[in-house]
C-alpha positions as CSV (number, residue, x, y, z in Angstrom):
1,X,88.4,51.2,96.4
2,X,85.4,49.4,94.8
3,X,83.2,46.5,96.0
4,X,80.0,44.9,95.1
5,X,77.4,47.0,97.2
6,X,73.7,46.4,97.8
7,X,72.9,50.0,97.2
8,X,70.3,51.5,99.7
9,X,68.4,54.0,97.6
10,X,67.0,57.0,99.1
11,X,63.5,57.3,97.5
12,X,61.6,60.8,97.9
13,X,58.2,61.4,97.7
14,X,56.0,64.4,98.7
15,X,53.8,64.0,101.6
16,X,50.9,66.7,102.5
17,X,51.3,67.2,106.3
18,X,47.8,67.0,108.3
19,X,46.2,70.2,109.6
20,X,47.5,72.2,106.8
21,X,51.0,72.3,107.9
22,X,52.4,72.2,104.3
23,X,54.4,69.7,102.1
24,X,57.3,67.4,103.4
25,X,59.8,65.6,101.3
26,X,59.6,62.1,102.9
27,X,62.9,60.1,102.0
28,X,62.5,56.4,102.3
29,X,65.7,54.2,102.8
30,X,65.2,51.1,101.0
31,X,67.6,48.5,99.2
32,X,64.9,46.8,97.3
33,X,64.9,43.6,99.8
34,X,62.9,42.5,102.8
35,X,64.1,43.0,106.3
36,X,66.4,39.7,105.9
37,X,68.8,42.3,103.9
38,X,68.9,45.4,106.2
39,X,69.6,48.9,104.7
40,X,73.3,49.5,104.8
41,X,75.4,52.6,103.9
42,X,78.2,52.1,101.0
43,X,79.4,54.7,98.9
44,X,76.5,54.2,96.5
45,X,73.8,54.5,99.3
46,X,75.6,57.6,100.6
47,X,75.6,59.1,97.0
48,X,72.0,58.3,96.7
49,X,71.0,60.2,100.0
50,X,73.1,62.8,99.0
51,X,71.3,63.5,95.7
52,X,68.1,63.2,97.4
53,X,69.1,65.9,99.9
54,X,70.5,68.1,97.1
55,X,66.9,67.9,95.4
56,X,65.3,68.7,98.7
57,X,67.7,71.7,99.5
58,X,66.8,73.0,95.7
59,X,63.1,73.5,96.5
60,X,61.2,76.4,98.1
61,X,57.8,74.7,98.4
62,X,58.7,72.4,101.3
63,X,58.3,73.0,105.1
64,X,60.1,69.6,106.1
65,X,62.0,66.6,105.1
66,X,61.5,63.5,106.8
67,X,63.6,60.2,106.7
68,X,62.2,56.7,107.4
69,X,62.9,53.2,106.5
70,X,61.6,50.2,104.7
71,X,59.2,47.9,106.8
72,X,61.1,46.9,110.1
73,X,64.3,48.3,109.1
74,X,65.6,52.1,109.6
75,X,69.3,51.3,108.9
76,X,72.0,49.3,110.4
77,X,75.2,51.2,109.5
78,X,78.2,51.0,107.2
79,X,78.5,48.1,104.7
80,X,81.1,46.2,106.3
81,X,82.2,44.3,103.2
82,X,83.6,47.8,102.0
83,X,85.2,48.3,105.3
84,X,87.1,45.2,105.1
85,X,88.5,46.1,101.7
86,X,90.1,49.5,102.9
87,X,93.9,49.4,101.9
88,X,95.4,52.8,102.5
89,X,94.5,55.5,105.3
90,X,93.5,58.0,102.8
91,X,90.8,55.6,101.6
92,X,89.7,55.1,105.3
93,X,89.6,58.9,105.7
94,X,87.3,59.3,102.7
95,X,84.8,57.0,104.2
96,X,84.4,59.3,107.2
97,X,84.7,62.3,105.2
98,X,81.7,61.2,102.7
99,X,79.4,59.9,105.7
100,X,80.0,63.2,107.6
101,X,79.2,65.4,104.4
102,X,76.0,63.7,103.4
103,X,74.6,63.2,106.9
104,X,75.5,66.6,108.1
105,X,73.2,67.9,105.3
106,X,70.2,66.7,107.3
107,X,71.0,69.3,110.2
108,X,72.0,72.2,107.9
109,X,68.8,72.4,105.6
110,X,67.0,75.8,105.7
111,X,64.0,73.6,106.8
112,X,63.6,71.3,109.8
113,X,64.4,67.5,109.3
114,X,62.6,64.7,111.1
115,X,63.8,61.0,111.4
116,X,61.0,58.6,111.8
117,X,62.9,55.4,113.2
118,X,60.2,52.6,112.2
119,X,62.7,49.6,112.8
120,X,66.1,48.6,113.7
121,X,68.5,51.5,113.7
122,X,72.1,50.8,114.4
123,X,75.5,52.5,113.8
124,X,75.3,54.8,110.7
125,X,71.5,54.2,110.6
126,X,71.1,55.7,114.0
127,X,73.8,58.6,113.3
128,X,71.3,59.5,110.1
129,X,68.5,60.1,112.7
130,X,71.0,61.9,115.2
131,X,71.8,64.6,112.4
132,X,68.0,65.4,112.1
133,X,66.4,68.3,113.9
134,X,63.8,65.8,115.6
135,X,63.2,62.1,116.0
136,X,60.2,59.9,116.4
137,X,60.6,56.0,117.1
138,X,58.1,53.2,117.1
139,X,57.5,51.5,120.3
140,X,58.2,48.2,118.3
141,X,61.8,48.8,117.3
142,X,63.6,45.8,118.4
143,X,67.2,47.2,118.2
144,X,68.7,50.6,118.7
145,X,72.7,50.6,119.0
146,X,76.0,52.1,118.2
147,X,77.9,48.9,118.1
148,X,81.4,49.9,116.6
149,X,83.5,49.5,119.6
150,X,82.3,45.7,119.5
151,X,84.1,45.4,116.1
152,X,87.2,47.7,117.0
153,X,85.7,50.9,115.6
154,X,84.1,54.1,116.6
155,X,81.0,55.7,115.5
156,X,82.6,57.8,112.7
157,X,79.7,59.6,111.1
158,X,78.8,61.8,114.2
159,X,77.5,59.6,116.7
160,X,80.3,60.4,119.4
161,X,79.5,64.2,119.0
162,X,75.9,64.3,118.6
163,X,74.8,61.7,121.0
164,X,76.5,63.1,124.3
165,X,75.1,66.5,123.6
166,X,71.5,65.1,123.2
167,X,71.4,62.5,126.2
168,X,74.3,63.4,128.2
169,X,77.9,61.9,128.6
170,X,76.8,58.9,130.9
171,X,74.0,57.8,128.4
172,X,76.4,58.2,125.5
173,X,79.0,56.3,127.2
174,X,76.4,53.6,127.9
175,X,75.3,53.2,124.3
176,X,78.7,53.8,122.6
177,X,81.2,52.0,125.0
178,X,79.4,49.7,127.7
179,X,76.7,48.3,125.7
180,X,79.1,47.0,122.8
181,X,81.3,45.4,125.3
182,X,78.6,43.7,127.0
183,X,78.1,41.1,124.2
184,X,77.0,43.8,122.0
185,X,73.9,44.7,124.1
186,X,71.2,46.5,122.2
187,X,68.3,48.5,123.2
188,X,64.8,48.5,122.3
189,X,62.7,51.7,121.0
190,X,61.1,52.2,124.2
191,X,64.3,52.5,126.0
192,X,65.8,54.7,123.2
193,X,62.8,57.1,124.1
194,X,63.5,56.8,127.7
195,X,67.1,57.8,127.1
196,X,66.1,60.8,125.2
197,X,67.1,59.6,121.9
198,X,63.8,60.1,120.6
199,X,61.5,63.1,121.1
200,X,58.3,61.0,120.8
201,X,57.2,57.4,120.3
202,X,54.2,55.8,118.8
203,X,52.9,52.4,118.4
204,X,54.0,50.4,115.5
205,X,50.4,49.9,113.8
206,X,50.1,53.5,113.0
207,X,53.7,54.7,113.5
208,X,54.0,56.7,110.3
209,X,50.6,58.4,110.4
210,X,51.1,59.5,114.1
211,X,54.7,60.8,113.5
212,X,53.4,62.8,110.4
213,X,50.8,64.3,112.8
214,X,53.3,65.1,115.3
215,X,55.5,66.7,112.8
216,X,52.8,68.9,111.8
217,X,52.1,70.0,115.0
218,X,56.0,70.8,115.7
219,X,56.0,72.9,112.4
220,X,52.9,74.8,113.3
221,X,54.4,75.6,116.7
222,X,51.8,73.6,118.7
223,X,54.3,71.3,120.1
224,X,57.6,72.4,121.3
225,X,60.5,70.0,121.9
226,X,62.4,70.9,125.2
227,X,65.7,69.0,125.4
228,X,67.9,68.8,128.6
229,X,71.0,70.8,128.8
230,X,74.1,68.9,130.0
231,X,76.5,71.8,130.3
232,X,76.7,71.5,134.1
233,X,77.3,67.7,134.1
234,X,80.7,66.5,135.2
235,X,81.9,65.1,131.8
236,X,85.3,64.6,133.0
237,X,84.2,62.4,135.9
238,X,81.9,60.2,133.6
239,X,84.7,59.7,131.2
240,X,87.2,58.8,133.9
241,X,84.9,56.6,135.6
242,X,84.3,54.8,132.4
243,X,88.2,54.5,131.5
244,X,88.6,53.0,135.0
245,X,86.1,50.4,134.2
246,X,87.6,49.8,130.8
247,X,91.0,49.0,132.2
248,X,89.4,46.6,134.7
249,X,87.6,44.9,131.7
250,X,90.2,45.2,128.7
251,X,93.6,46.2,130.1
252,X,94.0,48.4,127.1
253,X,93.7,45.2,124.7
254,X,91.3,47.1,122.3
255,X,91.8,50.7,121.2
256,X,88.7,51.7,119.9
257,X,86.6,51.9,123.4
258,X,89.3,54.6,124.6
259,X,89.3,56.5,121.6
260,X,85.5,56.7,121.6
261,X,85.8,57.9,125.3
262,X,88.3,60.7,123.8
263,X,85.8,61.6,121.3
264,X,82.7,61.8,123.7
265,X,84.9,64.2,126.1
266,X,85.7,66.4,123.3
267,X,82.0,66.5,122.4
268,X,81.3,69.0,125.3
269,X,83.3,71.9,123.8
270,X,84.3,71.1,120.3
271,X,82.5,72.6,117.2
272,X,80.6,70.2,115.2
273,X,83.3,70.5,112.3
274,X,86.2,69.8,114.8
275,X,84.4,67.0,116.6
276,X,83.7,65.4,113.0
277,X,87.3,65.8,111.7
278,X,88.5,64.1,115.0
279,X,86.0,61.2,114.2
280,X,87.5,61.0,110.8
281,X,91.1,60.8,111.9
282,X,90.3,58.1,114.6
283,X,88.0,56.2,112.3
284,X,91.1,55.9,109.8
285,X,93.6,54.8,112.3
286,X,91.2,52.2,113.6
287,X,90.2,51.1,109.9
288,X,93.8,50.5,109.2
289,X,94.5,48.3,112.3
290,X,94.7,44.7,112.8
291,X,92.4,45.0,115.8
292,X,89.5,46.1,113.4
293,X,90.4,43.5,110.9
294,X,90.2,40.9,113.4
295,X,86.8,42.2,114.7
296,X,85.5,42.1,111.1
297,X,86.8,38.6,110.7
298,X,85.0,37.6,114.1
299,X,81.7,39.3,112.8
300,X,82.0,37.4,109.5
301,X,82.6,34.0,111.4
302,X,79.4,34.6,113.4
303,X,77.3,35.9,110.6
304,X,78.3,34.0,107.9
305,X,80.3,30.7,108.7
306,X,78.0,29.9,111.7
307,X,75.0,30.0,109.5
308,X,76.8,27.5,106.8
309,X,78.7,25.2,108.9
310,X,81.8,23.5,107.2
311,X,81.1,19.8,106.6
312,X,77.5,19.7,107.6
313,X,75.5,17.2,105.5
314,X,72.6,17.7,103.3
315,X,69.6,19.1,105.5
316,X,67.2,17.1,103.4
317,X,68.5,14.0,105.0
318,X,67.5,15.3,108.4
319,X,64.7,13.2,110.2
320,X,61.8,15.3,111.7
321,X,61.8,15.4,115.6
322,X,58.4,15.4,117.1
323,X,59.3,14.2,120.7
324,X,62.7,14.6,122.7
325,X,63.8,12.5,125.6
326,X,66.3,13.9,128.2
327,X,68.1,11.3,130.5
328,X,68.7,13.1,133.7
329,X,66.9,15.9,135.6
330,X,69.7,18.0,137.0
331,X,70.4,21.6,136.2
332,X,71.9,21.0,132.7
333,X,69.2,18.5,131.8
334,X,66.4,20.7,132.9
335,X,68.1,23.7,130.9
336,X,68.2,21.5,127.9
337,X,64.4,20.2,128.3
338,X,63.3,24.0,128.4
339,X,65.2,24.8,125.4
340,X,63.9,21.9,123.5
341,X,60.4,22.7,124.4
342,X,60.5,26.4,123.6
343,X,62.3,26.1,120.2
344,X,61.0,22.8,119.0
345,X,57.7,23.0,120.5
346,X,57.5,19.2,120.9
347,X,56.8,17.0,124.1
348,X,59.9,16.6,126.0
349,X,60.2,14.1,128.8
350,X,62.8,14.0,131.4
351,X,63.9,10.6,133.4
352,X,65.8,10.2,136.5
353,X,66.4,7.7,139.0
354,X,63.8,9.1,141.8
355,X,60.8,10.9,142.0
356,X,62.2,13.8,144.1
357,X,64.9,14.5,141.5
358,X,62.6,14.3,138.8
359,X,60.1,16.7,140.4
360,X,63.0,19.0,140.8
361,X,64.0,19.0,137.3
362,X,60.3,19.5,136.0
363,X,59.8,22.1,138.8
364,X,62.9,24.0,137.5
365,X,61.4,24.1,134.1
366,X,58.0,25.4,135.2
367,X,59.5,28.0,137.5
368,X,61.8,29.4,134.6
369,X,58.6,29.3,132.2
370,X,56.8,31.5,135.0
371,X,59.8,33.9,134.9
372,X,59.4,34.3,131.2
373,X,55.6,35.1,131.7
374,X,56.6,37.6,134.4
375,X,58.8,39.4,132.2
376,X,56.4,39.4,129.4
377,X,58.6,37.3,127.1
378,X,55.7,34.8,126.5
379,X,52.0,35.0,126.8
380,X,49.8,33.0,129.5
381,X,48.8,30.7,126.9
382,X,52.3,30.0,125.8
383,X,53.4,29.4,129.4
384,X,50.8,26.9,129.8
385,X,51.5,25.1,126.6
386,X,55.4,25.0,127.5
387,X,54.5,23.5,130.9
388,X,52.3,20.9,129.3
389,X,55.0,19.9,127.0
390,X,57.6,19.1,129.6
391,X,57.0,16.0,131.8
392,X,58.8,13.6,133.6
393,X,59.0,9.6,133.8
394,X,60.8,7.3,136.2
395,X,61.1,4.7,133.3
396,X,62.7,5.1,130.0
397,X,59.6,3.5,128.5
398,X,58.5,7.2,128.0
399,X,61.0,7.4,125.2
400,X,59.5,4.8,123.1
401,X,58.1,7.2,120.5
402,X,60.9,9.8,120.9
403,X,62.9,10.8,117.7
404,X,65.8,12.2,119.6
405,X,67.1,11.2,123.1
406,X,70.1,13.1,125.0
407,X,71.8,12.3,128.0
408,X,73.2,14.7,130.5
409,X,74.3,12.2,133.4
410,X,77.6,12.2,135.2
411,X,80.7,12.5,133.1
412,X,81.6,8.8,133.2
413,X,82.0,6.5,130.2
414,X,80.6,3.5,131.9
415,X,77.6,5.4,133.1
416,X,76.8,6.9,129.8
417,X,77.3,3.5,128.0
418,X,74.9,1.9,130.7
419,X,72.2,4.7,130.1
420,X,72.4,4.4,126.1
421,X,71.8,0.7,126.6
422,X,68.9,1.0,128.5
423,X,67.5,3.7,126.1
424,X,68.2,1.7,123.1
425,X,66.3,-1.0,124.4
426,X,62.9,1.1,124.1
427,X,63.5,3.4,121.3
428,X,62.9,2.8,117.5
429,X,66.0,2.2,115.3
430,X,65.6,5.6,113.8
431,X,65.8,7.5,116.9
432,X,68.9,9.8,117.3
433,X,71.1,9.3,120.6
434,X,72.9,12.2,121.6
435,X,75.4,12.8,124.3
436,X,76.3,16.0,126.2
437,X,79.8,14.8,127.1
438,X,82.4,17.4,127.3
439,X,85.4,15.4,126.8
440,X,84.7,11.6,126.4
441,X,85.2,9.4,123.3
442,X,82.1,9.3,121.3
443,X,83.2,6.2,119.6
444,X,84.1,4.4,122.4
445,X,80.7,5.2,124.3
446,X,78.7,3.9,121.0
447,X,81.0,0.7,120.8
448,X,78.1,-1.5,122.7
449,X,75.3,0.0,120.8
450,X,73.0,-2.2,118.5
451,X,73.0,0.9,116.1
452,X,76.3,2.9,116.6
453,X,75.4,5.0,113.5
454,X,72.7,7.0,115.4
455,X,75.0,8.1,118.0
456,X,76.1,11.7,117.9
457,X,77.9,14.3,120.2
458,X,75.7,17.3,121.2
459,X,78.0,19.5,123.4
460,X,76.1,22.4,124.9
461,X,77.8,25.2,126.9
462,X,76.4,26.5,130.3
463,X,74.3,28.3,130.7
464,X,72.3,26.3,127.9
465,X,69.9,29.3,127.0
466,X,72.6,31.7,126.7
467,X,75.7,30.4,125.1
468,X,75.2,30.3,121.3
469,X,77.9,27.6,120.7
470,X,76.8,23.8,120.1
471,X,79.8,21.4,119.3
472,X,78.3,18.6,117.0
473,X,80.6,15.7,117.2
474,X,80.8,12.9,114.7
475,X,81.9,9.4,116.1
476,X,83.7,7.0,113.8
477,X,80.2,5.3,113.1
478,X,77.9,8.4,113.2
479,X,76.0,8.2,109.7
480,X,74.8,11.1,107.6
481,X,71.2,11.1,108.4
482,X,72.1,11.3,112.2
483,X,74.4,14.0,111.6
484,X,71.8,16.0,109.4
485,X,69.3,15.6,112.2
486,X,71.6,16.8,114.7
487,X,72.5,20.0,112.7
488,X,68.6,20.5,112.0
489,X,67.8,20.4,115.8
490,X,70.9,22.6,116.4
491,X,69.4,25.3,113.9
492,X,66.0,24.9,115.5
493,X,67.4,25.6,118.7
494,X,69.0,28.7,117.3
495,X,72.6,27.7,118.2
496,X,75.5,28.1,115.9
497,X,76.8,24.5,115.1
498,X,80.3,23.5,114.4
499,X,81.1,20.0,113.2
500,X,83.8,18.4,115.4
501,X,85.7,15.2,114.9
502,X,85.5,12.7,117.8
503,X,88.7,13.7,119.6
504,X,89.4,14.2,123.2
505,X,87.5,17.3,124.8
506,X,86.7,18.4,121.2
507,X,87.6,22.2,120.7
508,X,86.7,24.7,123.3
509,X,87.4,22.4,126.3
510,X,90.7,21.1,124.9
511,X,91.9,24.4,124.4
512,X,91.0,25.9,127.6
513,X,92.3,23.0,129.4
514,X,95.9,23.4,127.6
515,X,95.4,26.9,128.6
516,X,94.6,26.4,132.1
517,X,97.1,23.6,132.4
518,X,100.1,25.8,131.5
519,X,98.9,28.6,134.2
520,X,98.3,26.0,136.8
521,X,101.6,24.3,136.0
522,X,103.3,27.7,136.4
523,X,101.8,28.0,139.8
524,X,102.8,24.5,140.9
525,X,106.4,25.3,139.9
526,X,106.6,28.2,142.0
527,X,105.2,31.1,140.3
528,X,102.9,33.4,142.7
529,X,99.3,32.6,141.9
530,X,98.5,36.5,141.5
531,X,101.4,36.6,139.0
532,X,100.2,33.8,136.8
533,X,96.5,34.7,137.3
534,X,97.1,38.0,135.5
535,X,99.8,37.1,133.0
536,X,97.5,37.3,130.1
537,X,95.2,40.2,131.3
538,X,96.4,42.1,128.1
539,X,94.4,39.8,126.0
540,X,91.0,41.2,127.4
541,X,89.5,37.8,128.2
542,X,86.4,37.6,129.8
543,X,87.9,36.2,133.0
544,X,91.2,35.1,134.6
545,X,92.1,31.5,134.5
546,X,91.3,30.8,138.2
547,X,88.2,32.8,137.9
548,X,87.2,30.3,135.0
549,X,88.4,27.4,137.3
550,X,86.0,28.5,139.9
551,X,83.1,29.1,137.4
552,X,83.3,25.5,135.9
553,X,84.2,24.1,139.5
554,X,87.6,22.4,140.2
555,X,86.2,18.9,140.3
556,X,85.2,19.4,136.8
557,X,88.4,20.9,135.7
558,X,90.5,18.2,137.1
559,X,88.4,15.6,135.4
560,X,88.8,16.9,132.0
561,X,92.7,17.5,132.7
562,X,93.0,13.9,133.7
563,X,91.0,12.8,130.4
564,X,93.4,14.9,128.4
565,X,96.4,13.8,130.3
566,X,95.3,9.9,129.7
567,X,95.1,11.0,125.8
568,X,98.3,13.2,125.6
569,X,100.5,12.8,128.5
570,X,103.0,14.7,126.9
571,X,101.1,18.1,126.7
572,X,98.3,17.8,129.4
573,X,99.4,17.5,133.0
574,X,97.4,16.9,136.1
575,X,98.0,19.6,138.6
576,X,98.9,18.3,142.3
577,X,97.5,21.8,143.6
578,X,94.3,21.1,141.8
579,X,94.0,17.8,143.1
580,X,94.6,19.3,146.6
581,X,92.1,21.8,146.0
582,X,89.3,19.4,144.8
583,X,90.0,17.2,148.0
584,X,89.8,20.2,150.2
585,X,86.1,20.6,149.0
586,X,86.7,24.5,148.3
587,X,85.1,25.9,145.4
588,X,88.1,27.5,143.9
589,X,90.9,30.1,145.0
590,X,88.5,32.9,145.7
591,X,86.0,33.9,148.4
592,X,82.6,35.0,147.9
593,X,83.7,38.6,148.1
594,X,86.4,37.9,145.2
595,X,89.3,38.1,147.5
596,X,91.9,35.3,147.4
597,X,91.5,32.5,150.0
598,X,94.9,32.0,151.5
599,X,94.2,28.6,152.4
600,X,93.2,27.6,149.0
601,X,96.3,29.6,147.6
602,X,98.4,27.7,150.0
603,X,97.5,24.2,148.4
604,X,99.5,25.3,145.3
605,X,102.6,26.3,147.2
606,X,105.8,24.5,147.4
607,X,107.4,24.9,143.9
608,X,110.9,26.1,143.7
609,X,111.0,27.3,140.0
610,X,109.0,30.5,139.6
611,X,108.4,32.2,136.4
612,X,107.6,35.9,135.5
613,X,104.3,37.2,134.0
614,X,106.0,37.3,130.6
615,X,107.3,33.7,130.9
616,X,103.9,32.7,131.7
617,X,102.1,34.5,129.0
618,X,104.6,33.2,126.4
619,X,104.5,29.6,127.6
620,X,100.7,29.6,127.5
621,X,100.5,31.1,124.0
622,X,103.0,28.7,122.7
623,X,101.2,25.9,124.0
624,X,97.7,27.2,122.4
625,X,99.7,27.5,119.2
626,X,101.0,24.1,119.3
627,X,97.7,22.5,120.3
628,X,95.7,24.3,117.5
629,X,98.4,23.2,114.9
630,X,98.1,19.7,116.1
631,X,94.1,19.8,116.2
632,X,94.2,21.1,112.5
633,X,96.6,18.5,111.4
634,X,94.3,16.0,112.7
635,X,91.4,17.4,111.2
636,X,89.4,18.0,114.5
637,X,87.7,20.8,112.7
638,X,87.6,21.8,109.0
639,X,89.8,25.0,109.3
640,X,91.3,27.5,111.6
641,X,88.0,29.8,111.1
642,X,86.3,26.8,113.0
643,X,88.7,27.1,115.9
644,X,88.0,30.6,116.4
645,X,84.3,30.4,116.1
646,X,84.3,28.2,118.9
647,X,86.3,30.2,120.8
648,X,84.3,33.3,120.4
649,X,81.0,31.6,121.0
650,X,81.7,28.9,123.3
651,X,84.4,30.5,125.6
652,X,83.7,34.2,125.2
653,X,87.0,35.4,123.5
654,X,86.6,38.8,122.4
655,X,85.7,39.9,118.9
656,X,88.7,42.2,118.8
657,X,91.1,39.2,119.1
658,X,89.5,37.3,116.3
659,X,89.2,34.3,118.5
660,X,92.6,32.8,118.8
661,X,94.5,32.3,115.8
662,X,94.6,35.8,114.3
663,X,96.0,37.0,117.6
664,X,98.8,34.2,117.4
665,X,99.5,35.3,113.9
666,X,100.1,38.8,115.1
667,X,102.2,37.9,118.1
668,X,104.5,35.8,115.6
669,X,103.6,32.7,117.6
670,X,102.5,30.7,114.5
671,X,104.9,29.3,112.0
672,X,103.5,29.1,109.2
673,X,100.6,31.6,109.7
674,X,97.1,29.9,110.7
675,X,95.5,32.6,108.5
676,X,96.7,34.4,105.3
677,X,97.8,38.1,105.5
678,X,94.8,40.1,104.9
679,X,92.4,37.6,106.6
680,X,91.8,39.2,110.2
681,X,94.8,41.6,109.5
682,X,95.5,44.6,107.4
683,X,96.3,43.4,103.9
684,X,100.1,43.5,102.8
């Protein structure tokens, strides 16, 4: 196996420790670039570290070896480009064996080893530190994690064996399994110290100097490191509890977390050699799985394609935005106002029909700013500035000098057209007009505008601050300058933007509505709601269909279904049961305690043609495959990759599925395939 690797070199220099403690060989991991290209480990990097450790082991004048990273980065794991190119199980085994052979040297030297974790430490980077005898960490470290399960792997270079013995099975399960499956959550340096991952913590400004002083005290036996023993902890219970929660969340959809739990359980009694060998075998299995390839595909979409949106115009065309207007002061509008103020740092003005609504909207923004201040996310000065940036006005005259105005009013075409007519009357001809519509025709919305070329779709997902996707919709008249400005604003907001053609419900809502429509239709036909609700559990989706319906609200779901039924009556229906649910005023089919509401369920009863769970499952997947094919043929997005990116970032579809098209390819439900063999799947 060969690939173009950015080699992380192990640079060795001698350091005289203070207090006459002796000479340390300090290894700095550095790939020669700044923090924008983190240290990773491919064959070249592992070889460089191995050679450095060979040189250290051959010396007799050293009292210790230390490992640290370039500024802001310790190490972020294996080079994933190499993992994606593994073609045989033997190659996969070699990856695990090489990492173990090199890293294990740190724990088998005749002198103690120290990891000075000065920056982000993830995956193999954290495993390097775990192999050392001692660890210090900077209080400024932003990310510590073992994210492998997020992608469909397990920590394969010692993490599953060393971490449980260091911090206990519960803590290890949290970092190895639970955090990766919670949107790849990471912990900070201070939390890593609290977990027991590090033995000492120092402030960033003098981190290395303090770490070297601490190491000198340890070597001179002036500081002893006492670590907890977990021999008496009930490892079996910790693992079985975690397995139960996994079943609730994933239903077996991704093998990696389950294999990680097996390895954590093994760590209690296995020798290091046996544990490492088990890691290698499981790593090889997973590297040769389609699930892992789908995870790598997802990672590539989020890390690369999302940063270079297909079809986006030249950024140089974008106009500078110095003031933003938001029409409406409801929850969605207020969330937008806060985001614009935080990210663009420009004045943002909200408008609404009465003072009470306006005060509530501005008050929401100010309250959220106070929460950020209370959590230490912003300073007092920043809080005051943000509050001063967000104001309200009962008239749209306040938009006169705005460069970007977005509406967030009721999802009704006539209402939105009226809003834009009023806005256009007061803004300059260069002001971009944006709509947050989730399903309405952009082209029709702009048909009455004096300058329809400046209208663009800017579809956020709720909650605005959290959801990373932004669907940017180009209407029939939208010009390049408007589009470029929209993408520039999306980037400034730190959103991942996808260019979408003006088509009913765009991407995410169109596919989710088709998905939901088939499930609800099966219930209307007589399938027990519980059967249809759980027919797709094996996909490991973030929530079940009726739970999703309850989250977005039945009225919103019904409105989007009606919009799509009007556009595509042959493929999108309007559920009688859903209409009854909306008319009843109930929030959904679940009570507050998540039990089913029998009165709500009864609204869907009456059908006489029930389906089995497998029939519902196949019906839904075939419908999704059909809809995606139509969307690609219509040019709604540039490629299947954009469909998957939207579903991952806008609908929370799991990384291990690769979005939706890789799963449909693997299930044999796409003909021809959406993606070539080897893209999100093991090469042929």
